Structures are given as C-alpha cells and as structure tokens.
C-alpha positions in Angstrom: 0.0 -0.1 0.0 1.1 3.4 -0.8 1.9 5.6 2.2 -0.4 8.8 2.5 2.7 10.7 2.6 3.6 10.1 -0.7 0.5 11.7 -2.2 1.4 14.9 -0.4 4.7 15.3 -2.3 5.3 18.6 -4.1 5.7 18.6 -7.7 9.5 18.8 -7.6 9.8 15.6 -5.6 7.9 13.5 -8.2 9.9 12.5 -11.5 7.7 11.3 -14.1 8.3 9.5 -17.4 10.7 6.9 -18.7 13.8 9.0 -19.6 13.6 11.3 -16.6 13.3 8.3 -14.2 16.4 6.6 -16.0 18.3 9.6 -16.0 17.6 10.2 -12.3 18.8 6.6 -11.8 21.8 7.0 -13.8 22.8 10.3 -12.0 22.6 8.9 -8.5 19.7 11.2 -7.4 18.5 9.9 -4.0 15.2 8.1 -4.7 12.8 6.7 -2.0 10.6 4.5 -4.2 9.7 3.8 -7.9 6.2 3.2 -9.0 5.6 1.1 -12.2 2.4 0.4 -13.9 1.0 -3.0 -13.3 1.6 -5.6 -16.0 4.4 -7.1 -18.0 7.9 -5.3 -18.2 9.7 -4.8 -21.3 12.1 -2.2 -22.9 12.6 0.9 -20.8 10.5 -0.2 -17.9 12.2 -3.5 -17.6 15.6 -1.5 -17.8 14.4 0.9 -15.0 13.1 -2.0 -13.0 16.6 -3.6 -13.0 18.6 -0.7 -12.5 16.6 0.2 -9.3 17.1 -3.3 -8.0 20.8 -2.9 -8.5 20.5 0.3 -6.4 18.3 -1.3 -3.8 15.4 1.1 -4.5 12.2 -0.3 -3.6 10.0 -0.8 -6.9 6.1 -1.1 -6.3 3.9 -2.1 -9.2 0.5 -0.1 -9.2 -2.3 0.7 -11.3 -2.2 3.4 -13.6 -4.9 5.4 -12.0 -2.7 5.7 -9.1 0.2 6.9 -11.2 -2.3 9.5 -12.6 -2.5 11.1 -9.2 1.0 12.0 -9.5 1.2 13.1 -13.0 -1.1 12.8 -16.4 -0.9 9.5 -18.1 0.8 10.8 -21.0 3.6 12.5 -18.8 4.2 9.4 -16.4 4.5 6.9 -19.3 4.0 3.9 -16.8 6.7 4.9 -14.3 7.3 7.5 -11.6 10.1 8.0 -9.0 9.6 9.6 -5.8 12.6 11.6 -4.8 14.0 11.8 -1.3 14.7 15.0 0.4 18.3 13.9 1.2 20.7 11.4 0.2 21.1 8.3 2.0 24.3 7.0 3.3 25.8 3.6 4.4 25.9 2.5 7.8 29.6 2.1 7.3 29.7 5.9 6.6 28.0 6.6 9.9 30.4 4.5 11.8 33.4 6.1 9.8 31.9 9.6 10.7 32.3 9.3 14.5 35.9 9.6 14.2 38.9 7.9 15.6 38.8 7.1 19.5 35.0 8.0 19.5 32.5 5.5 20.5 29.8 5.4 17.8 26.3 6.3 19.0 23.5 5.0 16.4 19.8 5.1 16.7 18.1 2.3 14.7 14.3 2.6 14.0 12.3 -0.5 13.4 9.5 0.5 10.9 8.5 4.0 12.2 5.8 4.8 9.7 5.0 8.3 10.8 6.9 10.9 9.0 6.4 13.3 11.9 8.1 10.8 14.3 10.8 10.2 12.1 11.4 14.0 11.6 11.4 14.3 15.5 13.7 11.7 16.1 15.9 13.1 13.6 15.9 16.3 15.6 16.9 14.6 18.8 19.5 12.6 17.2 21.2 15.8 16.2 20.6 17.3 19.6 21.9 14.4 21.6 24.9 14.0 19.3 24.1 10.7 17.8 26.2 9.8 14.8 23.4 8.6 12.5 20.2 7.0 12.2 19.4 3.8 10.6 15.9 2.9 8.9 14.6 -0.2 7.0 14.2 0.3 3.1 10.4 -1.3 3.4 7.7 -0.6 6.0 9.3 2.7 7.2 8.9 6.4 6.5 11.3 7.5 3.9 13.1 11.0 4.0 10.3 13.1 2.4 9.7 16.9 2.6 7.3 16.3 5.6 10.2 14.5 7.7 12.4 17.3 6.6 9.9 19.9 7.9 9.3 17.9 11.2 13.2 17.7 11.7 13.5 21.4 12.0 16.5 21.1 9.8 18.2 18.3 11.5 17.8 16.2 8.4 20.8 18.1 6.9 23.0 17.3 9.8 22.1 13.7 10.5 23.2 10.8 8.3 20.6 8.3 7.4 21.3 5.0 6.2 18.5 2.8 4.6 19.0 -1.0 5.1 17.4 -4.3 3.6 17.6 -6.5 6.6 17.4 -4.7 10.2 17.9 -7.8 12.1 21.1 -8.6 9.9 22.4 -4.9 10.3 22.1 -5.4 14.2 24.2 -8.7 14.0 26.7 -6.8 11.8 27.0 -3.8 14.4 27.2 -6.4 17.1 30.2 -7.8 15.5 31.8 -4.4 15.2 31.7 -3.9 18.9 28.4 -2.0 19.3 26.0 -2.9 22.3 22.6 -3.1 21.0 19.9 -1.8 23.2 16.2 -2.1 22.4 13.3 -0.2 23.9 10.5 -2.6 24.9 7.6 -2.5 27.7 8.8 -5.9 28.9 12.5 -4.9 29.2 14.7 -6.4 31.8 16.1 -3.3 33.2 14.6 0.3 33.5 16.5 2.5 31.1 18.1 4.5 33.6 19.7 1.4 35.6 20.9 0.0 32.2 24.4 0.7 31.2 24.3 2.8 28.0 27.8 4.2 27.4 30.5 3.1 25.0 29.7 2.0 21.5 26.0 1.9 21.3 22.9 1.1 19.2 19.6 2.3 20.4 16.8 0.4 18.9 13.3 1.9 18.8 10.1 0.1 17.6 7.3 1.3 15.4 4.2 3.0 16.5 1.7 0.5 18.0 3.6 -2.8 17.2 7.0 -2.0 19.0 10.0 -4.1 18.0 9.5 -7.1 15.7 10.4 -10.3 17.0 13.7 -10.8 15.0 14.9 -7.4 16.2 14.1 -8.2 19.6 15.8 -11.3 19.7 19.1 -9.9 18.4 19.3 -7.0 20.9 21.8 -7.3 23.6 19.6 -5.8 26.2 15.8 -4.8 26.3 15.2 -1.8 28.5 11.8 -0.2 29.5 10.4 3.1 30.5 8.4 3.2 34.0 4.9 3.7 33.1 2.6 4.8 36.3 -0.6 5.9 34.1 -3.1 4.0 32.4 -1.5 4.3 28.7 1.1 1.6 28.5 3.5 3.2 26.1 4.9 6.5 24.8 5.1 8.1 21.5 8.0 6.7 19.8 9.8 9.9 19.2 9.3 10.6 23.0 10.7 7.3 23.8 13.7 7.9 21.5 14.4 11.3 23.2 14.2 10.1 26.7 16.6 7.1 25.9 18.8 9.1 23.8 19.4 11.9 26.6 20.2 9.2 29.1 22.9 7.8 26.8 24.1 11.6 26.7 23.9 11.6 30.7 25.7 8.6 31.1 28.5 9.3 28.6 28.9 12.7 30.3 29.6 11.1 33.6 31.9 8.4 32.1 33.8 11.4 30.3 34.0 13.3 33.8 35.4 10.1 35.4 37.9 9.5 32.9 39.2 12.9 33.0 39.4 12.9 37.0 41.6 9.6 36.8 44.5 11.3 34.5 
C-alpha cells in the first residue's frame, strides 16, 4: 500500500516519465521508491526496474490510476520515481563519521511509519549527538519533505542509512563492537539502570507494534520506561528522546570520571 505521505509530495519531488526516471537513476539522485504500472515489463520499464533493484531502491507495481494522481498518463508513461529529501548513506559511513577514538552512537528505527515521528527523532539525534540513524527500506517512512520539515533542519546534519534487513544489520553492528539496546515494555531493566555508555545502538520500535520479534531477539539488552499511568506506552519519538538523553547523561559521567583519573 502506498503511504499517504507520498500523495502529499510537492511537484518537484515527483519524477515522471521513462527518460527522466532513467536519468535520475543514472545520475545517482536519491530516490525513495519507484512506482511502475502493473503488467508485463519490457523495454525501458524493464531497464528501469533492473537499475532500481541494483541500487536497492524499492519498486512497487500499481495501477495506472494511482500513477495518474502524480502526473497525467501521457507524462508518467507508466513509471514515476519519488525523490528523497536527502541522500541516504551507508551504515559504514556513519561509523566512519564518528571519528577515531570516539564510541559510535546510532539510533536504529524498526518500522517507524509516521513521518512526523521520524522527523522528530532526527531532531533528537542531532541534539543528542548521535552519529546517525538507521531505517529499513520497506515498511518505514522514507526521507520526505514532511520528515524534513518535522526535523526542523536536523535532516541536513544527521546521516541516515537505509538497510534491507534490520536484524542482519544489528548482528553486523554487534560484531563491530556496538552494544545493541532495544526499547520494549517488557524490558529486563529500567532504562536509567542500564549501562548505556560506550559504542551503542539504540533500537526503537514502530508505532503501536513496537520491536519486531527478530529485531528484539538480536538486541543485547531490552530496557523499559517506567509507566505509572493507564496508557502503557509513549510516542516513539518521545521514547527515543528519553533514551537518547540518558545516553548523553551516562556518557558525560563516564567522560568526567575518565578525566578525573588522569
């Protein structure tokens, strides 16, 4: 199903037609998703489909009526690309960007679908000094103009990586020395009792469903927020902010203790 967010895109965020989409792919322009008319693929459409798959860009087949909402039939020629508000990076780029001698701090989002939540989390990531954010390619809000607006400009400063397999990415980060901590209502520890310093990946689940089973199983530790009211969970962006600033607090303490021992 196409996200409602896509239907709110501005004209300059929609690339319509076979040649424009093909050139956008060739030029390396950041693209969230490509929509292709249902039916057998041949010629330019097959070429576009193959190029998108090579670049790990999601491709979705839809009826022509849906494409017509973005551009007149004669203009879209059976294909439309939805441009990203900013270019994505690789997870390795985020780790490298932390710099030598600095413990990486990543925020991983397991299927955050609300673009306003994603934008708010990017804003928190920037303010808390996270080195980057990781989102899945599918079943997640991409970097759209609404996300950019909700981030209050933070999208320009926080690198975002988009991965095909979040559980696998968590395993890879663990092998690279990161301690992976997931937020879950049934977590073993309250978040302020957990050790959240050093190389760290903070994993936040999607609205309503929380962390997926495979993602949860691959976390080193699950932490919970104390809930005294009748509502059993917080908004994903609020939870991310609380946990991110606990990371900031603990890192500050560790830094001060390290300085005092010199």
